N, C-alpha and C positions, 0 to 999 in steps of 0.2 A: 725289671730289665736287667740281665748282668752285664756287666763288663766284656767285650771281644776276647775271646781265647784265640791262641795261634799255636799251633804243631808243625812241626817239619821233620821231615826224614830224608836221610841222604843214602844213596848207595852208589856203587858203580856194577853197571851190567856187564858181563862177556857178549856184547850185542852189538853191531853196527848202530851209529846214530839214525841212519833211515828206518831201520828195523825199529828201534826205540820208539822215534816219533809216528809210528805208525802201531805201536803198542798203545801207546799214551792216547792216541786220538780215540781209540777203540775202547779203552778203558773208561775215559771220561763220557763217551756217548753209550756205552753199554749201561752205565751207572744213571743216565738221566740228566746229565750236566748239559748246559748249553752256553756256548761262547765263541772265542776264537780259536778255530782249528786250523791254521794256514800252515802250509807245508813248509814254506822257507822259513819260519820262524822257530826259533828254539825254546820259546816260553808259549805254554797253552794256559790261558787264561780262561778258568769257566765257573759258573755258580747253578744251584739249585736253589729251592726255596729258602734255605737256612744258612748254607755254607757257601764260600768263597775258595775257590783251589787255583794253584799257580803250581805248574809242572814246567821245570827247567831241565831240558835235555842237552849237554855239552859233551860234543864227541873229543876224548882223550887220545883214540887210536883208530884207526880203520876197526878194530874189534873191540874197542870197549867205550862206555857213553857213561858219564857221570850224570844220574838223576836226583833232583830234589826236589821233594815236594811239599809244599805249604798250604795247609788248610787254616781258614779262621771263620770264626762263627760267634755269636752271643750265646750260643748253647756249648757250654764246655763239652759235653760228651759227643755231641755232632762234629765240632771239630775235630778231636782225637780220633774219630771212628774214620771220618772221611781222608785224613791224611794218610792214616796206616792202611785203608781199603784200598786206595788209590796206588800207594808202593807197591802193595802186594800185587795188585792186579797187574800194574805194568812190569813187574819183576817174575811173574808166575811162571816163566820157562827154568827158574832155579837160580838166582843171584844170592851172594852174600849179601846180607842186609846189615847195613851198619846204621843204628837210630842214633839221632845225634840230638 
């Protein structure tokens, strides 16, 4: 078994915090992740059989939200895939993506 891999990506979306929260929950559920989808929390912790994902949404203004996606897995390819996939899914309405 390999050591855990960790990937994270960051973006600022031109979207309200409430819309981004909804988009995050939908993206995680659509991709089969189970976890905590509480409306009043900024963090969404979810998992599938191989990967743990944490998505944090922080309101910067009424029309901008900072999104940070972290994925970890013992499989490097899955961690990289899910981190990128979740950010793409959440920002699918056309945001500038800054990979960190």
